[in-house]
LOKOL-122472 format. One record per residue: residue number from 1; residue in one letter; z, x, y of N, C-alpha, C in turn. Coordinates in steps of 0.2 Angstrom, whole numbers. Last residue first. Example, Ala and Ser with C-alpha at 12.3 -4.5 7.8 and 13.67 -1.06 7.14 Angstrom:
BEGIN
    i  aa     nw     nu     nv    caw    cau    cav     cw     cu     cv
    2   S     35     64    -11     36     68     -5     39     64      0
    1   A     39     66    -28     39     62    -22     39     66    -16
END
This chain:
BEGIN
    i  aa     nw     nu     nv    caw    cau    cav     cw     cu     cv
  435   L      9   -122   -140      3   -126   -142      4   -133   -138
  434   M     20   -114   -138     15   -115   -133      9   -119   -134
  433   G     30   -109   -146     30   -116   -144     26   -117   -138
  432   Y     28    -96   -151     32    -97   -145     32   -104   -142
  431   Q     21    -99   -163     28    -95   -163     32    -96   -157
  430   E     10   -104   -158     14   -108   -163     21   -105   -163
  429   L      4    -93   -152      5   -100   -148     10   -104   -152
  428   K      3    -85   -163      7    -83   -158      9    -89   -153
  427   K     -7    -92   -170     -1    -91   -173      5    -89   -168
  426   Y    -18    -91   -161    -15    -98   -163     -8    -97   -166
  425   L    -20    -78   -161    -18    -81   -155    -15    -88   -157
  424   T    -25    -76   -174    -19    -73   -172    -16    -76   -166
  423   T    -37    -84   -173    -31    -85   -178    -25    -82   -176
  422   R    -44    -77   -164    -42    -83   -162    -36    -86   -167
  421   S    -39    -59   -163    -43    -65   -166    -40    -72   -164
  420   V    -37    -50   -148    -34    -52   -155    -39    -58   -157
  419   Q    -38    -46   -135    -40    -41   -140    -37    -43   -147
  418   L    -35    -54   -124    -29    -51   -128    -31    -46   -133
  417   L    -48    -58   -121    -44    -54   -116    -38    -51   -119
  416   Q    -51    -65   -133    -55    -59   -131    -51    -55   -126
  415   A    -42    -76   -132    -41    -71   -137    -45    -65   -136
  414   A    -47    -82   -120    -40    -79   -120    -39    -74   -126
  413   I    -59    -87   -126    -59    -82   -120    -53    -78   -120
  412   K    -54    -96   -135    -58    -91   -137    -59    -85   -132
  411   R    -46   -105   -127    -43   -100   -132    -47    -95   -134
  410   N    -46   -109   -111    -51   -108   -116    -48   -103   -121
  409   G    -38   -111   -100    -36   -114   -106    -41   -113   -112
  408   N    -44   -102    -91    -44   -109    -89    -43   -113    -95
  407   A    -42    -89    -92    -47    -91    -96    -48    -99    -95
  406   Q    -30    -87    -85    -36    -84    -82    -42    -87    -86
  405   E    -21    -94    -93    -22    -96    -86    -29    -93    -84
  404   L    -22    -86   -105    -24    -93   -105    -25    -96    -98
  403   A    -16    -74   -100    -23    -74   -102    -26    -81   -103
  402   Q     -3    -78    -96     -8    -76    -91    -15    -76    -93
  401   R      2    -82   -109      2    -87   -103     -4    -85    -98
  400   I      1    -69   -115     -3    -75   -117     -4    -80   -112
  399   R     10    -62   -107      3    -60   -107     -2    -66   -110
  398   E     22    -69   -109     19    -69   -103     12    -67   -103
  397   K     23    -65   -123     23    -72   -121     20    -73   -114
  396   E     24    -51   -122     19    -54   -126     18    -61   -124
  395   Q     34    -43   -117     29    -46   -112     24    -50   -116
  394   K     41    -39   -128     45    -42   -123     40    -45   -118
  393   E     31    -32   -136     34    -39   -138     37    -42   -132
  392   D     17    -25   -131     24    -25   -129     27    -32   -131
  391   K      4    -28   -135      7    -22   -138     15    -22   -137
  390   L     -9    -37   -135     -2    -38   -136      1    -32   -139
  389   S    -20    -32   -121    -18    -33   -128    -11    -34   -129
  388   Y    -29    -31   -111    -24    -36   -110    -21    -37   -117
  387   C    -42    -22   -108    -35    -21   -110    -30    -26   -107
  386   V    -57    -29   -114    -53    -26   -109    -46    -26   -111
  385   P    -73    -26   -124    -66    -29   -123    -62    -26   -118
  384   V    -89    -29   -118    -84    -24   -120    -77    -27   -119
  383   D    -98    -38   -113    -95    -40   -119    -90    -35   -122
  382   A   -103    -33   -101    -98    -39   -101    -95    -40   -107
  381   Q   -112    -24   -105   -105    -21   -102   -100    -27   -102
  380   K   -122    -33   -109   -120    -27   -113   -113    -25   -111
  379   S   -126    -41    -99   -122    -44   -104   -119    -38   -109
  378   G   -125    -37    -81   -128    -36    -88   -123    -38    -94
  377   I   -124    -49    -69   -120    -44    -72   -123    -43    -79
  376   E   -127    -58    -59   -131    -53    -61   -128    -47    -64
  375   L   -122    -70    -53   -117    -64    -53   -122    -57    -55
  374   E   -131    -80    -56   -130    -77    -49   -126    -71    -49
  373   E   -128    -82    -70   -135    -79    -68   -135    -76    -61
  372   E   -116    -87    -71   -117    -81    -73   -123    -78    -70
  371   S   -114    -97    -55   -115    -96    -62   -116    -89    -64
  370   I   -105   -105    -43   -108    -99    -45   -109    -98    -52
  369   L   -107   -122    -38   -103   -117    -42   -108   -111    -43
  368   G   -111   -128    -21   -109   -129    -28   -106   -123    -31
  367   N   -123   -119    -10   -117   -123    -12   -115   -124    -19
  366   E   -132   -110    -11   -131   -113     -4   -124   -117     -5
  365   K   -133    -93    -17   -132   -100    -18   -131   -103    -11
  364   L   -135    -80    -14   -140    -83    -18   -139    -91    -19
  363   L   -124    -76     -8   -130    -76     -4   -135    -80     -8
  362   V   -115    -76    -18   -114    -82    -13   -121    -82     -9
  361   A   -119    -65    -25   -120    -72    -28   -119    -77    -23
  360   S   -115    -55    -16   -122    -56    -17   -124    -63    -20
  359   Q   -102    -57    -16   -105    -59    -10   -112    -59    -11
  358   V    -99    -53    -30    -98    -60    -28   -101    -61    -21
  357   R   -104    -39    -29   -107    -44    -34   -106    -51    -32
  356   Q    -96    -33    -19   -103    -33    -19   -106    -39    -23
  355   R    -83    -36    -25    -84    -38    -18    -92    -39    -18
  354   M    -84    -28    -37    -83    -35    -37    -85    -39    -30
  353   E    -85    -15    -32    -91    -18    -35    -90    -26    -35
  352   R    -72    -14    -26    -78    -13    -22    -84    -16    -25
  351   V    -64    -15    -37    -64    -20    -32    -70    -20    -28
  350   N    -74     -6    -50    -68     -9    -47    -69    -14    -42
  349   G    -85     -1    -56    -84      0    -49    -78     -3    -45
  348   P    -83     -6    -69    -83      1    -68    -82      3    -60
  347   W    -80    -19    -75    -79    -17    -68    -78    -10    -67
  346   M    -81    -25    -87    -77    -19    -87    -76    -17    -80
  345   Y    -80    -43    -90    -84    -37    -88    -79    -31    -86
  344   T    -72    -54    -93    -73    -49    -98    -77    -43    -96
  343   L    -70    -61    -81    -64    -59    -84    -65    -54    -90
  342   L    -83    -64    -77    -79    -60    -72    -73    -57    -76
  341   I    -87    -71    -88    -90    -64    -87    -86    -60    -82
  340   K    -80    -83    -86    -79    -79    -93    -82    -72    -91
  339   R    -84    -88    -74    -77    -86    -75    -76    -81    -81
  338   A    -98    -90    -77    -96    -85    -72    -89    -83    -73
  337   S    -96   -101    -86   -100    -95    -88    -98    -89    -84
  336   T    -90   -111    -79    -86   -108    -85    -90   -101    -87
  335   D    -93   -107    -61    -93   -111    -67    -90   -107    -73
  334   F    -83   -105    -46    -87   -102    -52    -87   -107    -58
  333   G    -84   -112    -29    -81   -109    -35    -86   -106    -40
  332   C    -92   -117    -18    -85   -120    -19    -81   -117    -25
  331   V   -101   -112     -5   -100   -111    -12    -93   -113    -14
  330   A   -107   -113      8   -102   -118      6   -101   -118     -2
  329   K   -111   -101     21   -112   -105     14   -106   -109     13
  328   G   -111    -91     31   -113    -98     32   -114   -102     26
  327   L   -108    -78     28   -115    -80     27   -116    -87     28
  326   E    -94    -77     31    -99    -72     34   -106    -74     33
  325   R    -89    -88     24    -88    -87     31    -93    -83     34
  324   N    -93    -85     11    -94    -91     14    -94    -91     21
  323   G    -87    -72      8    -94    -73      9    -96    -79     12
  322   Q    -73    -76      8    -75    -72     13    -83    -72     14
  321   E    -74    -84     -3    -72    -87      3    -74    -83      9
  320   R    -77    -74    -13    -81    -80    -12    -80    -83     -5
  319   F    -66    -65    -12    -72    -63     -9    -77    -69     -8
  318   F    -56    -74    -17    -55    -72    -10    -62    -69     -7
  317   D    -61    -76    -30    -61    -82    -25    -60    -80    -18
  316   A    -59    -63    -35    -66    -66    -34    -66    -72    -30
  315   L    -45    -62    -34    -50    -58    -30    -57    -61    -29
  314   P    -42    -72    -44    -40    -73    -37    -44    -69    -32
  313   L    -48    -66    -55    -51    -73    -52    -48    -74    -45
  312   I    -40    -54    -56    -48    -54    -56    -50    -61    -53
  311   D    -27    -52    -58    -30    -52    -51    -37    -54    -51
  310   E    -24    -52    -71    -22    -58    -67    -24    -58    -60
  309   K    -29    -40    -76    -33    -46    -77    -31    -52    -73
  308   C    -29    -26    -73    -25    -31    -69    -28    -37    -70
  307   E    -38    -17    -79    -31    -17    -81    -26    -22    -78
  306   R    -49    -19    -71    -49    -21    -78    -42    -21    -81
  305   V    -46    -12    -60    -46    -19    -59    -46    -22    -66
  304   P    -36      3    -62    -42      0    -62    -41     -8    -62
  303   P    -21      6    -53    -24      5    -59    -31      2    -58
  302   V    -15     20    -44    -18     13    -43    -22     12    -49
  301   L      0     28    -43     -6     27    -47     -9     20    -46
  300   I      7     39    -32      6     32    -33     -1     32    -37
  299   T     20     52    -30     13     50    -32     13     42    -33
  298   F     27     64    -19     27     58    -22     20     55    -24
  297   D     23     77    -17     30     76    -17     31     69    -20
  296   Q      9     83    -19     12     78    -24     20     77    -23
  295   L      5     93    -12      3     87    -10      6     81    -14
  294   R     11    105    -16     12    103    -10     10     96     -8
  293   Y      6    106    -29     13    105    -28     15    102    -21
  292   L     -8    108    -26     -6    102    -29      2    101    -28
  291   L     -6    121    -20     -8    115    -16     -6    109    -19
  290   D     -3    128    -32      2    128    -26      0    122    -21
  289   Q    -15    127    -40     -9    124    -42     -4    123    -36
  288   R    -31    123    -33    -25    127    -33    -19    124    -35
  287   F    -45    119    -43    -40    117    -38    -34    121    -39
  286   R    -53    125    -52    -56    122    -47    -51    120    -41
  285   K    -48    131    -64    -48    135    -58    -52    132    -53
  284   E    -45    123    -74    -52    125    -74    -53    129    -68
  283   A    -32    119    -72    -34    123    -78    -41    126    -78
  282   V    -35    111    -60    -31    117    -60    -32    122    -66
  281   A    -42    101    -66    -45    105    -61    -41    111    -60
  280   T    -31     95    -74    -37     98    -77    -41    103    -72
  279   Q    -23     91    -63    -21     96    -68    -26    100    -72
  278   L    -31     81    -57    -31     88    -54    -27     93    -58
  277   D    -42     70    -63    -36     74    -65    -35     80    -62
  276   E    -49     61    -49    -49     65    -55    -43     68    -57
  275   N    -49     54    -37    -51     50    -43    -52     54    -49
  274   T    -36     55    -25    -41     58    -29    -43     53    -35
  273   A    -29     58     -9    -31     53    -14    -36     57    -18
  272   A    -15     61      2    -21     63     -1    -22     58     -7
  271   I     -6     62     17     -7     58     12    -14     60      9
  270   I      4     70     28     -1     71     24     -1     66     18
  269   R      9     69     45     10     67     38      4     67     34
  268   I     11     81     58      7     76     55     10     75     48
  267   N     12     91     69     17     86     68     13     80     65
  266   A      9    107     70      6    102     67     11     96     65
  265   N      7    118     84     11    114     80      8    108     77
  264   L     -5    131     86     -3    124     88      2    121     83
  263   D     -7    148     91     -6    143     86     -4    136     89
  262   E    -18    156    103    -11    154    100    -12    148     95
  261   K    -31    158    106    -27    164    106    -20    162    103
  260   A    -46    152     97    -40    151    101    -35    157    101
  259   G    -56    153     88    -57    156     95    -51    155     99
  258   I    -52    139     79    -56    145     80    -57    147     87
  257   P    -35    134     81    -42    133     81    -46    139     82
  256   R    -22    137     69    -25    140     75    -32    138     76
  255   Y     -7    129     65    -14    130     64    -16    133     70
  254   R      8    124     56      5    127     62     -2    128     60
  253   R     16    121     45     15    116     50     13    119     57
  252   E     16    129     34     19    132     40     19    127     46
  251   Q     10    121     24     17    124     23     20    126     29
  250   I     -2    117     30      3    112     28     10    115     27
  249   A     -8    129     32     -7    124     38     -1    119     36
  248   R     -9    134     19     -5    137     24     -4    133     30
  247   L    -18    124     13    -11    125     11     -7    129     16
  246   L    -30    126     20    -26    120     21    -19    121     19
  245   M    -33    139     15    -32    138     23    -28    131     24
  244   Q    -35    136      2    -29    141      4    -28    140     11
  243   Q    -45    127      2    -39    125     -1    -33    129      2
  242   T    -57    133      4    -54    129     10    -47    127      8
  241   E    -61    138     -8    -60    143     -2    -56    139      3
  240   Y    -64    127    -15    -58    131    -17    -56    136    -11
  239   P    -68    112     -6    -70    119     -9    -64    123    -10
  238   L    -62     96    -12    -62    102     -7    -64    108    -10
  237   N    -62     86    -21    -68     89    -19    -68     95    -14
  236   G    -49     82    -22    -51     86    -27    -58     89    -26
  235   V    -47     73    -12    -45     80    -10    -48     84    -16
  234   E    -52     60     -8    -55     64    -13    -54     71    -12
  233   D    -46     61      8    -49     56      3    -53     61     -2
  232   L    -32     63     17    -37     68     13    -40     64      7
  231   F    -26     58     31    -28     55     25    -34     60     22
  230   L    -13     61     42    -20     63     40    -21     62     33
  229   T     -4     51     54     -6     53     47    -13     55     46
  228   G      3     57     69      2     52     64      1     54     57
  227   G      5     68     77     10     63     77      9     57     72
  226   E    -12     71     77     -5     73     79     -1     67     80
  225   A    -25     69     72    -19     65     69    -13     67     71
  224   E    -32     77     80    -33     70     81    -28     66     78
  223   Q    -28     90     75    -26     88     82    -27     80     83
  222   F    -33     89     62    -26     90     63    -24     88     70
  221   Y    -47     88     65    -43     83     62    -36     83     63
  220   G    -50     96     81    -51     95     74    -47     89     71
  219   A    -58     96     96    -52     95     93    -54     94     85
  218   K    -67    108    105    -67    102    100    -61    102     97
  217   K    -75    114    120    -69    114    116    -69    107    111
  216   M    -93    118    120    -87    115    123    -81    115    118
  215   D   -102    124    113   -103    124    120    -97    121    124
  214   A   -105    133    101    -98    130    103    -98    129    110
  213   G   -116    140     98   -117    133     98   -110    129    100
  212   T   -108    153     91   -114    151     93   -115    143     93
  211   F    -90    152     94    -96    154     90   -102    151     93
  210   A    -82    149    104    -79    152     98    -85    155     94
  209   G    -85    142    116    -88    149    115    -85    153    109
  208   K    -70    133    116    -77    134    119    -79    141    118
  207   A    -62    133    100    -62    134    108    -69    134    110
  206   H    -61    120     88    -62    127     90    -62    127     98
  205   G    -52    113     73    -56    113     80    -58    120     82
  204   F    -47    111     60    -43    114     66    -46    114     73
  203   F    -56    104     52    -49    103     51    -45    105     58
  202   A    -68    109     56    -67    102     55    -60    100     55
  201   S    -67    123     56    -68    120     62    -67    112     62
  200   Q    -66    124     42    -60    127     47    -61    123     54
  199   A    -78    119     36    -71    116     35    -66    118     40
  198   L    -90    124     37    -88    120     43    -81    117     42
  197   N    -92    132     26    -93    135     33    -90    131     38
  196   V    -89    124     15    -85    130     17    -85    132     24
  195   S    -91    107     20    -93    113     17    -89    119     19
  194   L    -86     91     17    -84     97     20    -87    103     17
  193   S    -87     79     10    -92     81     14    -91     87     18
  192   G    -76     78      2    -82     79     -2    -87     81      3
  191   C    -66     73     10    -66     80      8    -72     82      5
  190   D    -66     63     23    -70     63     17    -70     71     15
  189   V    -51     58     31    -56     64     30    -59     63     23
  188   P    -44     47     43    -46     48     36    -51     54     36
  187   V    -30     46     52    -36     49     52    -38     51     45
  186   F    -21     36     62    -22     37     55    -29     39     54
  185   P    -11     40     77    -17     39     73    -16     39     65
  184   K      5     29     79      0     35     80     -6     35     76
  183   D     13     19     76      9     19     83      5     25     84
  182   T     18     23     64     13     18     64      9     17     70
  181   R     27     32     60     21     35     63     16     30     65
  180   K     36     27     51     38     28     58     33     31     63
  179   S     27     16     41     30     22     42     32     22     50
  178   Q     18      6     38     25      5     36     30     11     38
  177   L      6     11     40      8      6     44     15      4     43
  176   H      5     21     30      5     23     37      8     17     41
  175   I      5     13     19     10     18     19     11     20     27
  174   K     -7      7     21     -1      3     21      5      7     22
  173   E    -16     17     20    -15     14     27     -9     10     27
  172   A    -16     20      7    -14     25     12    -12     22     18
  171   I    -21      8      1    -14     10      0    -11     15      5
  170   Y    -34     10      6    -30      4      8    -23      5      7
  169   E    -38     21     -1    -37     22      7    -33     16      9
  168   K    -39     16    -14    -34     21    -12    -33     22     -5
  167   G    -46      5    -20    -43      4    -14    -37      9    -12
  166   T    -55      7    -31    -48      4    -32    -44      3    -26
  165   G    -66     15    -30    -66      8    -28    -60      4    -30
  164   N    -64     27    -42    -67     25    -37    -67     17    -36
  163   E    -47     27    -49    -54     27    -50    -57     25    -43
  162   G    -32     36    -43    -36     30    -45    -43     31    -45
  161   F    -18     42    -35    -23     43    -40    -26     36    -42
  160   I    -11     49    -21    -13     43    -24    -19     44    -29
  159   L      2     58    -15     -4     59    -18     -6     52    -22
  158   V     11     61      0      9     57     -5      3     58     -8
  157   T     24     70      7     17     70      6     16     65      0
  156   M     37     63     17     35     66     11     27     65     10
  155   D     44     57     27     38     61     29     35     65     23
  154   T     48     40     25     49     47     24     43     50     27
  153   P     45     26     25     49     29     30     50     36     30
  152   A     37     26     12     34     25     19     38     28     25
  151   V     43     26      0     41     32      3     38     32     10
  150   L     47     12     -2     52     18     -3     50     24      1
  149   R     36      5     -1     42      3      3     46      9      3
  148   I     28     10    -11     26     11     -4     32     10      1
  147   R     35      5    -22     34     13    -21     32     14    -13
  146   Q     33     -8    -20     39     -6    -20     39      2    -19
  145   R     19     -9    -22     22    -11    -15     29     -8    -15
  144   I     18     -5    -35     15     -1    -30     18     -3    -23
  143   Q     24    -16    -41     27    -10    -42     24     -5    -37
  142   Y     14    -26    -38     21    -27    -36     25    -20    -36
  141   F      3    -21    -45      3    -20    -38     10    -22    -35
  140   A      7    -24    -58      6    -17    -56      6    -16    -49
  139   E      9    -37    -58     15    -33    -59     13    -26    -57
  138   S     -2    -45    -46     -1    -43    -52      6    -38    -52
  137   K     -7    -50    -34      0    -52    -36      2    -49    -43
  136   R    -14    -42    -19    -14    -44    -26     -7    -45    -29
  135   E    -19    -49     -4    -13    -45     -7    -12    -47    -14
  134   Y    -35    -45      2    -31    -50     -3    -25    -46     -5
  133   I    -40    -43     18    -37    -40     12    -34    -45      8
  132   N    -43    -47     31    -48    -45     27    -46    -42     20
  131   E    -30    -51     36    -35    -55     37    -41    -54     32
  130   K    -22    -40     35    -22    -45     29    -27    -50     30
  129   K    -24    -33     47    -27    -30     41    -27    -35     35
  128   R    -16    -41     55    -23    -41     56    -27    -38     50
  127   C     -3    -39     49     -6    -46     49    -14    -45     50
  126   I     -2    -25     52     -2    -27     45     -5    -34     45
  125   Q     -1    -26     66     -6    -22     63     -7    -24     56
  124   E     11    -34     67      5    -37     70     -1    -33     67
  123   S     20    -25     61     19    -32     58     12    -35     61
  122   R     20    -15     71     18    -14     65     16    -20     61
  121   K     26    -22     82     19    -20     82     16    -18     76
  120   Q     39    -24     76     35    -30     78     27    -28     78
  119   L     43    -11     75     43    -15     69     38    -21     70
  118   K     44     -8     89     40     -4     85     38     -8     78
  117   R     54    -17     93     47    -18     95     42    -14     91
  116   I     65    -12     87     63    -18     85     55    -19     87
  115   S     66      0     94     66      0     87     63     -6     84
  114   P     67     -3    107     62      0    105     61      0     98
  113   L     80    -11    106     74    -14    108     68    -10    106
  112   I     90     -1    102     88     -7     97     81    -10     99
  111   K     93     10    111     89     11    105     86      5    101
  110   E    101      5    122     96     10    123     91     11    117
  109   E    110     -3    116    106     -6    121    100     -1    122
  108   L    117      6    107    113      0    105    108     -3    110
  107   L    125     17    107    118     17    110    114     11    108
  106   K    136     13    101    137     15    108    130     16    111
  105   K    131     11     87    133      5     92    133      7     99
  104   P    118     20     81    125     20     83    126     14     88
  103   V    106     15     70    107     15     77    115     15     78
  102   Y     93     19     60    100     20     60    102     20     67
  101   D     78     11     52     82     15     57     89     14     57
  100   E     74      6     40     69      8     45     72     12     50
   99   A     80     10     24     81      7     30     75     10     35
   98   G     80     15     11     74     11     13     75      8     20
   97   S     89     24      6     89     17      3     83     13      5
   96   K     87     34     14     85     35      7     84     28      4
   95   M     94     29     25     87     30     26     84     31     19
   94   T    107     29     20    104     23     23     96     24     23
   93   E    110     42     18    110     38     12    106     31     14
   92   V    109     48     31    104     50     25    104     45     20
   91   A    120     41     37    113     40     39    108     42     34
   90   T    130     46     29    129     39     29    122     37     31
   89   H    130     60     33    129     58     26    127     50     25
   88   V    132     60     46    126     62     44    125     59     37
   87   E    139     46     55    140     51     50    134     53     47
   86   A    144     37     66    138     41     66    139     47     62
   85   Y    151     23     66    153     29     62    146     33     61
   84   D    148     11     70    152     15     75    153     22     72
   83   T    131      6     67    137      8     65    141     11     71
   82   M    117     -2     59    120      0     65    128      1     63
   81   M    101     -2     52    108     -1     51    111      1     58
   80   I     88    -13     49     90     -8     53     98     -8     53
   79   F     74    -16     38     81    -16     39     83    -11     44
   78   P     60    -27     35     63    -21     38     70    -22     39
   77   Q     60    -35     18     61    -36     26     63    -29     29
   76   N     58    -36      5     56    -30      8     56    -31     16
   75   K     66    -40    -10     66    -42     -3     64    -36      2
   74   G     67    -37    -23     61    -37    -20     60    -40    -13
   73   Q     80    -34    -27     78    -41    -27     70    -42    -25
   72   K     82    -21    -24     81    -23    -31     79    -30    -32
   71   R     82    -23    -10     76    -19    -13     76    -21    -20
   70   M     94    -30     -8     88    -32     -6     82    -29     -9
   69   W    104    -20    -13    103    -27    -16     96    -30    -14
   68   Q    102    -10     -3    100     -9    -10     99    -15    -14
   67   L    107    -18      8    101    -15      8     98    -14      1
   66   L    121    -19      3    116    -25      5    109    -23      5
   65   E    125     -6      3    125    -10     -3    120    -16     -3
   64   I    124     -3     16    120      0     12    119     -3      5
   63   G    134    -12     22    126    -13     24    122     -9     19
   62   N    147    -18     12    144    -14     17    136    -14     17
   61   G    160    -30     10    155    -26      7    153    -21     13
   60   D    167    -40     18    166    -41     11    161    -36      7
   59   A    167    -34     31    174    -36     28    173    -37     20
   58   L    157    -20     33    158    -27     33    164    -29     29
   57   R    149     -6     40    155     -8     36    157    -16     38
   56   L    136     -7     46    137     -3     40    143     -5     36
   55   D    128    -22     52    133    -17     52    134    -13     46
   54   S    110    -25     52    117    -25     49    121    -20     51
   53   L     96    -34     54    100    -29     58    108    -30     56
   52   V     81    -37     48     88    -37     46     91    -32     50
   51   I     67    -48     52     70    -41     53     78    -41     52
   50   A     54    -57     44     61    -56     47     63    -49     47
   49   D     42    -58     37     42    -55     43     49    -54     47
   48   E     45    -65     25     44    -57     25     44    -54     31
   47   G     58    -77     29     51    -75     28     51    -67     27
   46   A     74    -81     21     69    -79     27     62    -77     24
   45   A     82    -84     10     78    -90     13     73    -87     19
   44   E     87    -72      8     83    -75      2     79    -81      5
   43   I     94    -70     19     89    -66     18     84    -69     12
   42   L    104    -80     19    100    -80     24     93    -76     23
   41   K    111    -76      7    108    -82      7    103    -83     13
   40   R    116    -63     11    111    -64      6    108    -70      5
   39   A    125    -67     21    119    -63     23    114    -64     17
   38   Q    135    -72     15    131    -77     18    124    -73     20
   37   A    140    -60      9    139    -66      5    134    -71      8
   36   V    143    -52     20    138    -50     16    135    -56     11
   35   S    146    -61     36    148    -58     29    142    -56     25
   34   Y    143    -67     48    148    -62     48    150    -59     41
   33   T    127    -70     55    132    -71     50    137    -65     50
   32   K    113    -77     65    119    -73     64    123    -75     58
   31   E     97    -75     71    101    -79     66    107    -75     64
   30   T     86    -76     85     91    -73     81     94    -78     76
   29   E     71    -72     93     75    -77     90     80    -73     85
   28   M     69    -64    109     69    -63    102     73    -69     99
   27   G     69    -61    123     64    -65    120     63    -65    112
   26   N     80    -55    128     74    -51    128     68    -54    124
   25   K     90    -64    126     88    -63    133     81    -59    133
   24   R     91    -62    112     88    -68    115     86    -67    122
   23   L     98    -49    112     91    -50    109     88    -56    112
   22   Y    110    -53    118    106    -48    121     99    -48    119
   21   N    115    -63    110    113    -64    117    109    -59    120
   20   C    117    -55     98    112    -60     98    110    -62    105
   19   I    127    -46    103    120    -43    101    115    -49    101
   18   Y    137    -55    106    135    -50    111    128    -48    109
   17   D    140    -60     94    138    -64     99    134    -60    104
   16   C    145    -48     88    140    -51     85    136    -56     90
   15   F    157    -46     95    151    -41     96    145    -44     93
   14   V    164    -57     91    163    -56     98    157    -51     99
   13   P    165    -56     77    162    -62     80    160    -60     88
   12   N    162    -43     67    166    -44     73    162    -50     77
   11   D    153    -42     57    159    -46     55    164    -46     61
   10   E    136    -45     57    141    -41     60    148    -45     59
    9   I    120    -46     56    125    -46     51    131    -42     54
    8   V    106    -55     61    111    -51     63    117    -52     59
    7   I     89    -56     59     95    -58     56    101    -53     57
    6   I     77    -61     70     81    -56     68     88    -58     65
    5   K     60    -67     67     67    -69     67     71    -62     66
    4   Q     47    -63     78     50    -62     71     58    -64     72
    3   M     32    -65     85     39    -68     86     42    -67     79
    2   L     21    -53     91     23    -57     85     30    -59     86
    1   M     15    -52    108     19    -49    102     21    -54     97
END
């Protein structure tokens, strides 16, 4: 089990020591404080894998305010609230603010260890995922992580929008891993592969003898995902006739396998994803408006990689290193021509295409630097300008800095990324004292 520090915040020194001793006896590392002010310092210094266990009412503030401060500061450590005052409205406010759990002190010994161990198990799963996933650093993905943190502990349906190859399933898995359902199944469904005739059996299963060829009982996706998350990938491709059947099951949280005599309860969380504008699909009568309402309690937009310029070179380096490990190569980077084309190419296939291009380039090299030739990207698309333009004055200086960094100091390439002339870029550099 992953060892994570537990930061205990309790203004009663005797009870605080009792909690810390109890957790240490169960193999956990603790750090304690009696005040909100000191707690902020400990949290700022703590790693992302720390767990915060805080009293609701403290001498110099309260746990909800501390939690809200953490989230505003981008501190996403799991947070458990404990209290003597088991009031419904405080529990609701605590969970809405992003807490993982709410534990009455009188039930502490019964509740706290299962709650912490569940969080530890989730952290282990996330760590294993991170081994093959690059955590993107762009502002857009920082905002996405914040939205994941807010919605994950709830049971709200989530609709993820994004082009093909942007990593929508990865976002859905992150929501699942950070939810209370993390120890239950995550079941992805390719909605585009479901025909009208097979959809009911695929989703709900069937009893033995329900139809010709049904030689045995079969569980459907709903039953496979029981207690966990059902991920409807490319939900816009669902046949219109199937949408009504799915809507009824989601609304009523009940379904009946084909040939069965009784309904089954559906204790699942729905996350869906699409690469198309579903409002347009509704207007064209290809998608039901009522199903859309049901699916989009909360939405997340995953931008294409061409709109996250600061992610491109780090992603390319990540895939290069991954390719080195998998293919037994020693490629050490990208030359100037390769860096330029990586930054100016439109990436219609997004991250998925980048991974394929970079790994293919690694295969073609034994060592040294990858060039434009090994990337095998056509020059016609590579010359299309990308959206890093100077539109928001408040962000202009930062955009220039990022463009120069991605262009390795080459002002000509930086100007192309910013969609301005070299003369305009020079004036901006002079204006901001960046020459």
